[in-house]
Phi, psi and omega in degrees: 000317180297321180295321179296316181296323179288325184287327185303312178300326179292321177297314179295322178298316179294317178301310183298317182293318180291316178302315182295323179293327177287313184291331180280348182091002177294322172252127188258157176309130182095344179296134176285144180247091184274131184305311185300317180293322180291325176299314180292319184292316188261347176069034177232174184286165176299323179299315179296321179296316181297317181291323177296318180296321178297317180295316183286333172295319179297333179277352178091005181271343180232142178233141174270118181253140178302134177068002179237333183084204183289134176225159173295131187299141171252129183271129177277170177304316181293320177303313183295316179299317179295316181300315183287329176297314179293318181299318182301315181292316185288319180291324177299319179292322178298319179295320177299316179296319179298313182301329182272326192243346187301139176272174177298327178295317178297320178298318180296319178296320178297316180297317179297313181297315182292321179301316179290319178300315181299317180300315182289322179295317179295332179277356179079018182274097183294311182301316180295322179293320177299314181298315181285334174298320177299317180293320178301312180292324177301319179296319178296315181295320178298318182282347182289334179076015182240105185292323179293316177301320180299312181296316182296315183289325180296322178292319176298315182299323179301319180288324181291332178303331179301336182255335195297320181300316181296315184291324179291336180282347178295141183309124176085349185286325182297312176298322178297316180299316179299317180298319180292317179292329177297319178298317178297312182301312183294323178293320179293321179298324179275359183056037177265093187297321181293315180294321180295317179296318180295317179295322179295314179298319179298316180300316181294321178298319179291319178296321178297317180304314181291316182299319180292325176295320178300315180296316180299314181295323179295326180289341181275346186280000000 
């Protein structure tokens, strides 16, 4: 029992470290994840690495490829279309829930997150905007009052992060993103659930359009 209790934190530590390296872009789509290198990099046992890889594979961030083993997942055109379709429906519902249930504390957190996001977006800081976008959505999910929705969207967002840096770097997309998020923010601040849901759906549709173009262009190279 003691060994199991001691091993569990190491597994979680390995999962968190590996997940963060993928989401930060340190490990890129298609990169091989070799056990020996991960053991040295993360300082945990092979058993912990294998269990971490299984968990992150279940989240869609890692794929097992024939003759290569585990690699950072590459999203296909169909994967992206499916992800954004699900994201559009779930985020609109999260915005509706936030407008109805958010407390003053949730509103303050949303305002703080958006204020920092806006500053970084206006400065052209793509990495910073991606980071603050996560915080902005976390604030919406916390205020939505729906724990299941929160879990589902966080897993979707992790997969979408694999694309977000590239799409935000496309000419003109960062200012467009800021304008779209501003519409969502202002509707939530006014507790206008219909406007917030509509603004959210529009933002996801625009993000999907760019992401699919990125995938198409990558396939032509």
